[in-house]
MARRORO-415251 format. One line per 8 residues: their letters; for each residue x, y, z of C-alpha. Coordinates in steps of 0.5 Angstrom, whole numbers, always signed. Layout:
<mifis>
A	X:Y:Z | ...
</mifis>
This chain:
<mifis>
MAKVSTNI	+20:-28:-60 | +20:-22:-64 | +20:-15:-60 | +15:-9:-61 | +15:-2:-59 | +10:+1:-55 | +9:+8:-53 | +7:+10:-46
SLDAETKR	+6:+17:-43 | +9:+18:-36 | +10:+25:-32 | +17:+27:-33 | +19:+27:-25 | +16:+20:-24 | +20:+17:-30 | +26:+20:-27
KAQELLAD	+25:+17:-20 | +23:+11:-23 | +30:+11:-27 | +34:+12:-22 | +31:+7:-17 | +32:+2:-23 | +39:+4:-24 | +41:+2:-17
LGLDLSTA	+37:-5:-18 | +41:-6:-24 | +35:-5:-29 | +32:-1:-34 | +25:+2:-35 | +24:-3:-41 | +26:-9:-37 | +22:-7:-31
VNIFLRQM	+16:-6:-35 | +17:-13:-38 | +17:-16:-31 | +11:-12:-29 | +7:-15:-35 | +10:-22:-35 | +8:-22:-27 | +1:-19:-29
IRENAIPF	+0:-25:-34 | +3:-30:-29 | -2:-28:-24 | -8:-26:-28 | -8:-20:-24 | -5:-14:-23 | +1:-16:-18 | +0:-11:-12
TISRDVPN	-6:-9:-9 | -9:-2:-11 | -14:+1:-6 | -16:+8:-4 | -13:+10:+2 | -19:+11:+6 | -20:+8:+13 | -25:+2:+14
KETIAAIE	-32:+4:+18 | -29:+1:+25 | -23:+5:+24 | -27:+11:+23 | -31:+10:+29 | -25:+9:+33 | -23:+16:+30 | -29:+19:+32
NTENHTDM	-30:+16:+39 | -23:+19:+40 | -24:+26:+38 | -31:+26:+42 | -28:+23:+48 | -33:+17:+48 | -32:+10:+49 | -26:+11:+52
YGPFDDVK	-22:+6:+57 | -17:+8:+62 | -13:+10:+65 | -10:+3:+68 | -6:+2:+74 | -3:-5:+71 | -3:-10:+66 | -8:-14:+69
SVMEALNA	-13:-9:+69 | -12:-7:+61 | -13:-15:+60 | -19:-15:+63 | -22:-9:+60 | -20:-12:+53 | -23:-19:+54 | -30:-16:+57
</mifis>
């Protein structure tokens, strides 16, 4: 299959760090990009999860409860008491 060149823009620091890591793995940047693109085609998706680092609503509620000292349990004297509270 014929090879074609493609230009991509990268932050210099990102490129340097990626090249260092890839060199440790015995790869170059071009090979790594090809691996990524082939995997993307194979899976018909980006081959890793892309998400915002934002807690879900349950976690937000738990954080708020902790900060406000509400809906708190314990202290517990033994494991049996903890399990009873968890299963209540």
